[in-house]
N, C-alpha and C positions, 0 to 999 in steps of 0.2 A: 561306846567304846571309852575306855578310860587311859588317861594318861597318867604316868609316874615320870620324876625326873630324878637322874642323879649326875653323875660327872662324866664328860666324855674323856675316854683313855685311851681309845683307838679308834681312828674315822672308819666309815663304812655304814652300809645298811644291812640288816639280814632280817628274815621272819621265818619264824617256825614254832613248834610246840615247844614248851618249856620243859627242860629235863634237869633234874636235881642232882645227879650222881655222874660219874665218866662212864660208868658203863652203860646207863640209858641213853647218854648221849651219842656213844659208839653203836649202840643197837639201832637206835632211830636211823643213823648213817647208813649202816649197812642194810637198811631197808628202804635207802633212797630219800629219808626224808631228815635231812641235817637240822638238828634242833637248835635252840638256843641254852646252852649250858649256864645254870644259876647257881650260885654255891654261895655261904656267907662268906668264907675264907678260902683260897685255893692253895694247894701245895704241889711238889712235885708229882705226886700221886694222879694229879686231874690232868696233865699236859696230854696224854691221852684222849681225854673227852674234849679240851679246848681244840685241838686238832680235828677231831672229827665234827664239832659244832659249828654252824654256821655264823654264831655270835656268842658273846659271853657277857654275862653281868654278874658282879661280885659284890655283895652288901657292904661289907667293909673294907676300909682300906682306901687307898689314893691312887694316883695315876703311876706310882713307883711300886706297888703292889706287886707281888711275883705273879699273880694270876694276868696282871695288865701287861707286866713286862712280854709274858709268853704269848699274850693274844697279838700284841704288835708284831713281835718277831715271826708269827704264823700268820699275819696279815689278816687277822680277825677282827671284827668291829667288838669294842669292849665299853662297857659302863661299870663306872665302879661307884663306891658311896650310895647304894640305893639299897637301902635296908626294907624299903616298903613293898618290895617285890615279894616277900616272905608270904604275903595274902593272895598271892597268885598261886591258884592250882597247878600242879604239875600237869602236862599236856596240855594247857591252855594255849592257844596262839598268841604270840607276842611277836610284835615289831620293833627293832633297836636302830637308832643311829648314835653310833659312836663318836660323832662328833659333837652332837648337841646334849647328850645325854638322856634323850627322850627315849621312853618305853611307850607303846601303844599296845594296851591290853584289849584284845577283841574278846565280845561275847557279855 
């Protein structure tokens, strides 16, 4: 297991496959598998994916980034400022802790 760190932006824990688009996060949730939705930056078009996801990772930005604010409003764990997640392949199972900013990559 590999550990990656970012900055906690919304508390809570979540585990699931890494999804890199809102459509992918929504599709996984519809199949009963809420994902960890990860993007370099998030915008308004990503809110449905945040809503469907179990948790959120945003590579750039801080705790006041739009995606972090949306995650907090929706009660989703969120980690920001973590560009090293880009090396993690979509579909990989990850666990996040939105309070500590810790991401555990399985496999």
